[in-house]
C-alpha positions as CSV (number, residue, x, y, z in Angstrom):
1,Q,6.0,-52.0,-145.1
2,V,8.2,-51.5,-148.2
3,Q,11.9,-51.6,-147.6
4,L,14.7,-51.2,-150.2
5,V,18.4,-51.6,-149.3
6,E,21.1,-50.9,-151.8
7,S,24.6,-52.4,-151.7
8,G,27.6,-52.8,-154.0
9,G,28.9,-49.3,-154.4
10,G,32.6,-48.4,-154.2
11,S,35.5,-46.8,-155.9
12,V,36.8,-48.0,-159.2
13,P,39.1,-46.5,-162.0
14,A,37.6,-45.5,-165.3
15,G,36.8,-48.5,-167.4
16,G,36.0,-50.6,-164.4
17,S,32.8,-52.4,-163.4
18,L,30.5,-52.6,-160.4
19,R,27.3,-54.5,-159.7
20,L,24.8,-52.8,-157.5
21,S,22.1,-54.8,-155.7
22,C,18.8,-53.7,-154.2
23,A,17.1,-56.0,-151.8
24,T,13.4,-55.4,-151.6
25,S,10.7,-56.4,-149.1
26,G,7.0,-55.7,-148.8
27,L,6.3,-55.3,-152.5
28,R,3.5,-57.2,-154.3
29,N,4.7,-59.9,-156.7
30,S,3.8,-58.1,-159.9
31,G,2.3,-54.7,-159.1
32,Y,5.4,-52.6,-159.2
33,C,8.2,-51.3,-161.3
34,M,11.8,-50.9,-160.0
35,G,14.1,-48.1,-161.0
36,W,17.7,-47.1,-160.5
37,F,18.4,-43.4,-160.1
38,R,21.5,-41.4,-159.4
39,Q,22.4,-38.0,-158.0
40,A,25.8,-36.4,-158.5
41,E,26.9,-33.7,-156.1
42,G,25.2,-30.4,-157.0
43,K,22.9,-32.0,-159.6
44,E,19.3,-33.2,-159.6
45,R,18.5,-36.8,-159.2
46,E,18.1,-38.6,-162.6
47,A,16.7,-41.9,-163.8
48,V,19.2,-44.5,-165.0
49,A,17.1,-47.6,-165.7
50,T,13.9,-49.3,-165.0
51,V,12.6,-52.9,-165.0
52,D,9.0,-54.1,-164.7
53,S,7.6,-57.4,-163.4
54,T,8.0,-58.9,-166.9
55,S,11.7,-57.8,-167.0
56,K,11.0,-55.2,-169.7
57,T,13.8,-52.7,-169.3
58,A,14.5,-49.1,-170.2
59,Y,17.7,-47.1,-170.0
60,A,18.8,-43.5,-170.1
61,D,20.8,-42.7,-173.2
62,F,23.9,-42.0,-171.2
63,V,24.2,-45.6,-169.9
64,K,22.9,-47.6,-172.9
65,G,25.3,-50.3,-173.8
66,R,27.2,-50.0,-170.6
67,F,24.6,-50.7,-167.8
68,T,22.2,-53.6,-167.5
69,V,19.3,-53.8,-165.1
70,S,17.9,-57.2,-164.0
71,K,16.0,-58.8,-161.2
72,D,15.9,-62.1,-159.4
73,G,12.3,-62.6,-158.4
74,A,13.0,-65.5,-156.2
75,K,15.4,-63.4,-154.1
76,N,13.4,-60.1,-154.4
77,T,16.5,-58.4,-155.6
78,V,17.2,-56.0,-158.4
79,F,20.6,-55.5,-159.9
80,L,22.4,-52.9,-161.9
81,Q,25.5,-54.1,-163.7
82,M,27.7,-51.2,-164.6
83,N,30.5,-51.7,-167.1
84,D,33.0,-49.3,-168.7
85,L,32.4,-46.8,-165.9
86,K,33.3,-43.2,-166.5
87,P,34.2,-40.4,-164.1
88,E,30.9,-38.7,-164.9
89,D,29.1,-41.8,-163.5
90,T,30.3,-40.8,-160.1
91,A,27.1,-40.3,-157.9
92,M,25.0,-41.7,-155.2
93,Y,22.9,-44.5,-156.7
94,Y,19.4,-45.2,-155.4
95,C,16.9,-47.9,-156.2
96,A,13.2,-47.0,-156.0
97,A,9.8,-48.7,-156.5
98,Y,6.8,-47.4,-158.4
99,A,3.9,-49.3,-156.7
100,P,0.5,-47.6,-157.4
101,G,-1.3,-50.2,-155.4
102,T,-3.0,-52.1,-158.3
103,I,-3.0,-55.8,-158.7
104,G,-1.2,-57.3,-161.6
105,W,1.3,-56.0,-164.1
106,V,2.3,-52.4,-163.7
107,P,4.2,-50.6,-166.5
108,C,7.2,-48.5,-165.6
109,P,6.7,-44.8,-166.0
110,P,8.7,-43.4,-169.0
111,L,12.2,-42.3,-168.1
112,G,12.2,-38.6,-167.6
113,E,8.8,-38.3,-166.0
114,D,8.4,-37.0,-162.5
115,I,10.5,-39.3,-160.3
116,R,8.3,-38.6,-157.4
117,R,6.0,-41.2,-158.9
118,F,8.4,-43.6,-157.3
119,R,7.2,-43.5,-153.7
120,F,9.6,-45.9,-152.1
121,W,13.4,-45.3,-152.0
122,G,16.5,-46.9,-150.6
123,Q,19.2,-45.1,-148.7
124,G,21.6,-45.1,-151.6
125,T,25.1,-46.5,-152.3
126,Q,28.0,-44.3,-153.4
127,V,29.8,-45.0,-156.7
128,T,33.1,-43.1,-157.4
129,V,34.9,-43.5,-160.6
130,S,38.4,-42.0,-160.9
131,S,40.1,-40.9,-164.1
């Protein structure tokens, strides 16, 4: 059974930083891609960043240069370091796993593709950035 648990959200002033964590269990060692997504009130959920089993990363344009996604394979944890936060970054942040069930390396779906390809989701952690 796949489980994803996010933590690390909070309230910070503009320009501040937060580090989100996503503890995973039940995923194969290499056959999955991890993604961070966010959903602001009244808006659709959108992709923020992805990282595959080789640590290849991809970022949405609106976070490039400010956010960094990484993973600690030994601890089965994925991180999202968020710097220079802006009020428009305020949202519920979710981690999710794309795990098609194949063995071996799995490429991450391109950002912007149907996020429903990510079948497994955490419960989310709230990030609030004040101006």
